[in-house]
TORROGU-769403 format. One record per residue (C-alpha): residue number from 0; residue in three letters; x, y, z negated. Coordinates in steps of 0.25 Angstrom, whole numbers, plus 5000, padded with zeros to 4 digits. Layout:
! residues N
- i, aa, X, Y, Z
- NUM, Ala, X, Y, Z
...
! end
This chain:
! residues 224
- i, aa, X, Y, Z
- 0, Met, 5463, 5942, 5574
- 1, Thr, 5453, 5931, 5572
- 2, Met, 5451, 5923, 5560
- 3, Arg, 5441, 5911, 5558
- 4, Met, 5437, 5907, 5543
- 5, Val, 5429, 5897, 5536
- 6, Val, 5421, 5904, 5524
- 7, Ala, 5416, 5897, 5512
- 8, Ser, 5404, 5902, 5505
- 9, Thr, 5406, 5905, 5490
- 10, Cys, 5392, 5910, 5489
- 11, Phe, 5382, 5914, 5498
- 12, Gly, 5388, 5915, 5511
- 13, Ser, 5392, 5929, 5513
- 14, Leu, 5402, 5929, 5501
- 15, Met, 5413, 5919, 5505
- 16, Ile, 5427, 5915, 5503
- 17, Val, 5434, 5912, 5514
- 18, Ser, 5443, 5901, 5518
- 19, Ser, 5452, 5899, 5530
- 20, Val, 5450, 5888, 5540
- 21, Tyr, 5464, 5886, 5539
- 22, Gly, 5464, 5880, 5524
- 23, Gln, 5479, 5875, 5525
- 24, Ala, 5484, 5889, 5530
- 25, Ala, 5477, 5897, 5519
- 26, Gln, 5483, 5887, 5509
- 27, Asn, 5497, 5888, 5513
- 28, Gly, 5495, 5904, 5515
- 29, Ser, 5495, 5904, 5531
- 30, Phe, 5483, 5910, 5537
- 31, Pro, 5480, 5910, 5553
- 32, Phe, 5475, 5923, 5552
- 33, Ser, 5481, 5937, 5544
- 34, Arg, 5478, 5937, 5530
- 35, Asp, 5480, 5953, 5532
- 36, Pro, 5469, 5962, 5533
- 37, Cys, 5463, 5959, 5546
- 38, Pro, 5471, 5967, 5557
- 39, Gly, 5459, 5965, 5567
- 40, Gly, 5451, 5955, 5572
- 41, Ser, 5439, 5946, 5569
- 42, Gly, 5437, 5934, 5560
- 43, Ala, 5426, 5924, 5560
- 44, Val, 5422, 5914, 5548
- 45, Ile, 5415, 5902, 5547
- 46, Pro, 5405, 5902, 5534
- 47, Asp, 5405, 5889, 5525
- 48, Gly, 5394, 5891, 5514
- 49, Pro, 5380, 5887, 5510
- 50, Asp, 5368, 5888, 5519
- 51, Ala, 5355, 5884, 5516
- 52, Ser, 5351, 5872, 5524
- 53, Ala, 5337, 5875, 5524
- 54, Ile, 5327, 5887, 5524
- 55, His, 5320, 5882, 5511
- 56, Asp, 5334, 5882, 5505
- 57, Leu, 5339, 5895, 5510
- 58, Ile, 5325, 5902, 5504
- 59, Gln, 5328, 5897, 5491
- 60, Ile, 5342, 5901, 5490
- 61, Ser, 5339, 5916, 5495
- 62, Glu, 5336, 5926, 5484
- 63, Leu, 5330, 5934, 5494
- 64, Ile, 5325, 5933, 5509
- 65, Ile, 5321, 5944, 5517
- 66, Lys, 5319, 5948, 5531
- 67, Gly, 5328, 5960, 5534
- 68, Thr, 5333, 5970, 5544
- 69, Val, 5349, 5974, 5545
- 70, Val, 5349, 5990, 5542
- 71, Arg, 5364, 5992, 5541
- 72, Val, 5376, 5984, 5542
- 73, Leu, 5387, 5989, 5532
- 74, Pro, 5403, 5990, 5535
- 75, Ser, 5409, 5976, 5532
- 76, Glu, 5417, 5975, 5520
- 77, Val, 5428, 5966, 5515
- 78, Ile, 5426, 5962, 5503
- 79, Asp, 5438, 5959, 5494
- 80, Pro, 5448, 5960, 5505
- 81, Asn, 5455, 5947, 5507
- 82, Pro, 5465, 5941, 5518
- 83, Leu, 5453, 5936, 5526
- 84, Asn, 5446, 5951, 5526
- 85, Ile, 5432, 5944, 5524
- 86, Met, 5422, 5955, 5526
- 87, His, 5407, 5956, 5523
- 88, Thr, 5396, 5964, 5528
- 89, Thr, 5384, 5969, 5522
- 90, Ser, 5373, 5974, 5528
- 91, Leu, 5359, 5982, 5524
- 92, Ile, 5345, 5973, 5527
- 93, Ser, 5332, 5980, 5527
- 94, Val, 5323, 5971, 5519
- 95, Asp, 5311, 5969, 5528
- 96, Glu, 5303, 5958, 5520
- 97, Val, 5307, 5949, 5508
- 98, Leu, 5303, 5935, 5510
- 99, Arg, 5308, 5929, 5498
- 100, Gly, 5315, 5934, 5485
- 101, Thr, 5315, 5947, 5476
- 102, Pro, 5315, 5959, 5486
- 103, Pro, 5328, 5967, 5484
- 104, Pro, 5327, 5980, 5477
- 105, Ser, 5328, 5988, 5490
- 106, Asn, 5323, 5986, 5504
- 107, Thr, 5337, 5985, 5509
- 108, Ile, 5348, 5974, 5506
- 109, Ala, 5362, 5970, 5510
- 110, Ile, 5368, 5957, 5515
- 111, Thr, 5383, 5955, 5515
- 112, Gln, 5388, 5945, 5526
- 113, Leu, 5402, 5939, 5528
- 114, Gly, 5408, 5946, 5540
- 115, Gly, 5410, 5959, 5546
- 116, Arg, 5419, 5969, 5551
- 117, Val, 5430, 5978, 5544
- 118, Gly, 5439, 5987, 5553
- 119, Ala, 5445, 5978, 5563
- 120, Cys, 5441, 5965, 5557
- 121, Ser, 5429, 5957, 5557
- 122, Leu, 5423, 5945, 5552
- 123, Thr, 5411, 5937, 5558
- 124, Val, 5404, 5924, 5552
- 125, Asn, 5400, 5915, 5562
- 126, Asp, 5384, 5913, 5565
- 127, Asn, 5383, 5924, 5553
- 128, Pro, 5385, 5938, 5559
- 129, Ile, 5384, 5952, 5552
- 130, Val, 5368, 5956, 5553
- 131, Glu, 5367, 5967, 5561
- 132, Leu, 5359, 5981, 5561
- 133, His, 5344, 5978, 5563
- 134, Glu, 5344, 5964, 5563
- 135, Glu, 5333, 5955, 5555
- 136, Tyr, 5335, 5944, 5546
- 137, Ile, 5329, 5934, 5537
- 138, Leu, 5340, 5935, 5525
- 139, Phe, 5342, 5924, 5515
- 140, Leu, 5348, 5932, 5503
- 141, Val, 5356, 5930, 5490
- 142, Arg, 5362, 5940, 5481
- 143, Tyr, 5376, 5940, 5477
- 144, Gln, 5383, 5948, 5466
- 145, Asn, 5398, 5950, 5468
- 146, Ser, 5407, 5961, 5462
- 147, His, 5417, 5958, 5472
- 148, Phe, 5407, 5959, 5484
- 149, Pro, 5402, 5973, 5481
- 150, Asn, 5389, 5977, 5487
- 151, Asn, 5390, 5992, 5493
- 152, Ser, 5378, 5991, 5501
- 153, Gly, 5368, 5999, 5492
- 154, Ser, 5358, 5987, 5494
- 155, Pro, 5355, 5974, 5486
- 156, Arg, 5366, 5964, 5493
- 157, Tyr, 5362, 5951, 5497
- 158, Phe, 5369, 5939, 5505
- 159, Pro, 5362, 5930, 5516
- 160, Tyr, 5362, 5915, 5509
- 161, Gly, 5373, 5906, 5514
- 162, Val, 5381, 5907, 5528
- 163, Tyr, 5372, 5906, 5538
- 164, Gly, 5357, 5905, 5533
- 165, Gly, 5356, 5918, 5526
- 166, Lys, 5350, 5926, 5536
- 167, Ala, 5341, 5924, 5548
- 168, Lys, 5341, 5933, 5560
- 169, Ile, 5328, 5938, 5565
- 170, Val, 5328, 5938, 5580
- 171, Asn, 5317, 5941, 5589
- 172, Gly, 5307, 5939, 5576
- 173, Lys, 5313, 5925, 5574
- 174, Ile, 5324, 5919, 5564
- 175, Gln, 5337, 5915, 5568
- 176, Phe, 5347, 5909, 5557
- 177, Ser, 5361, 5908, 5561
- 178, Pro, 5366, 5897, 5570
- 179, Ser, 5374, 5891, 5560
- 180, Ala, 5363, 5892, 5549
- 181, Pro, 5359, 5878, 5544
- 182, Ala, 5349, 5870, 5553
- 183, Gly, 5339, 5870, 5542
- 184, Leu, 5338, 5886, 5544
- 185, Arg, 5341, 5887, 5559
- 186, Glu, 5327, 5879, 5562
- 187, Tyr, 5321, 5893, 5558
- 188, Asp, 5327, 5899, 5570
- 189, Asn, 5318, 5906, 5580
- 190, Thr, 5307, 5905, 5568
- 191, Glu, 5297, 5918, 5569
- 192, Ile, 5300, 5927, 5558
- 193, Gly, 5287, 5927, 5552
- 194, Thr, 5285, 5911, 5551
- 195, Phe, 5301, 5912, 5545
- 196, Lys, 5297, 5921, 5535
- 197, Asp, 5284, 5913, 5531
- 198, Ile, 5295, 5901, 5528
- 199, Leu, 5303, 5909, 5519
- 200, Lys, 5291, 5915, 5512
- 201, Arg, 5287, 5900, 5510
- 202, Gly, 5300, 5896, 5504
- 203, Gly, 5303, 5888, 5517
- 204, Asp, 5300, 5875, 5510
- 205, Val, 5293, 5864, 5519
- 206, Arg, 5290, 5876, 5530
- 207, Lys, 5296, 5876, 5544
- 208, Val, 5292, 5884, 5556
- 209, Arg, 5285, 5879, 5568
- 210, Arg, 5288, 5886, 5581
- 211, Asp, 5274, 5885, 5585
- 212, Val, 5267, 5894, 5573
- 213, Ala, 5266, 5908, 5572
- 214, Pro, 5274, 5917, 5564
- 215, Gly, 5268, 5916, 5548
- 216, Leu, 5263, 5901, 5550
- 217, Ile, 5271, 5890, 5543
- 218, Thr, 5270, 5875, 5545
- 219, Pro, 5275, 5866, 5533
- 220, Arg, 5288, 5859, 5536
- 221, Thr, 5286, 5843, 5536
- 222, Arg, 5294, 5836, 5525
- 223, Pro, 5300, 5823, 5530
! end
């Protein structure tokens, strides 16, 4: 069984209420997929929620920005079971460097993402896969406390902000945002990690990366 859904963010991208793309069918009670617990198969969601359009905005919104490495991916969970069996996956991140914000009380934090696999069922988010062991990221994080969304990780829990812009993968020493992230963030793709960290530490305002400068050097952005 395969199902396709649109999700609308109620808060920070990872905590979402799901609405079927088949809105009329949902209203009259008929669904194009089983409303029973998943008998096996996969689902895909198309997120619809807030994302910072520019690096400066993303920095200002984030409570904590770190460079981190994935050290463990916990089993996925179905939180508050519902007809659509929406699942989340929590991963443990080693904090390699705090770039902005108050350092967490431990060297390991947890991040929770929409998607994962529980039993025979899986759920994926287009262009926003679950992190994998040993991957490195720059993470733009926010806290969220909700008694209906328990934290069983043993570490302080955060959520990457927004739908696509809350994490930038480090690939061969360079930054890579999701292909679906806003253009104002993707303009930093292939930026050397040292240069990108400098931008973040300076707040991202009136700063832009030049491809012909060495890591650690910043060239002011020309204002229109």
